[in-house]
N, C-alpha and C positions, 0 to 999 in steps of 0.2 A: 659367963664373960660376962664382965662390966660393959655398963655402959659410958657412950661419949659424955650423956648428957651434962655433967661437972663442967668437963674442958669448956664446953661451948659458952655454958652461962658466964665462966671468965673473960670470955673474948674482949678485948680490946676494942671500944666501935671503931669505927674508920674516922682516923685525925682528918680535921676539913682545914686542908690546906689555903683555901680562897681568904680564910680570916686573916693569916698573914698577909697575903698578897697583898688586901686591902689597904693595910698599914704600910707597902710600900718594900714588904722584905721580898728577895727572891731565893725561892725555897730550892734545896739541894742535899744531897748524902743524906734519903730518905731510908729509915728503918726501922718499921713497926711503928709505934708509938713517937719514935725519936725523929728530930732532922734538926740537919743545920741550914741557919740562912743566913745571908746576905744580904745590908743596906748600905749603899756608899762604901766604906772602909771597914765598917762594923763587923761584926759575926757574931753570930748568936746561937748557941746549942739550948731547942726545945724541945719538951714533951710534952703530948697531948693527956689530958688526964681529965677525966667528969666533964669533958665536953668545953673542954675551954684548954689552953695553951699556956705554959707555964716554962721560964725561962731557968734553964741548970748552970751557966753560966757564959760567959763570950768577954767581947772588947767592947759593946755598944754600952751606951748610959741605961740606967734602968728604967723600964715604963711597962706601964701595963700593956697585956696584950688579950 
């Protein structure tokens, strides 16, 4: 029987939704490390990676998150 420890070590840290909310994003459609967020008419897909949010695509202008 194999241990589950390698799976636990590769587990993604819980995303910090508050970082997006502080920048005015409304977070929805959460799936693991991914989410869709809206701000006004802008819609963006973000990925939580290495303790930061990264924009994957969307209709909003590119900015730092």
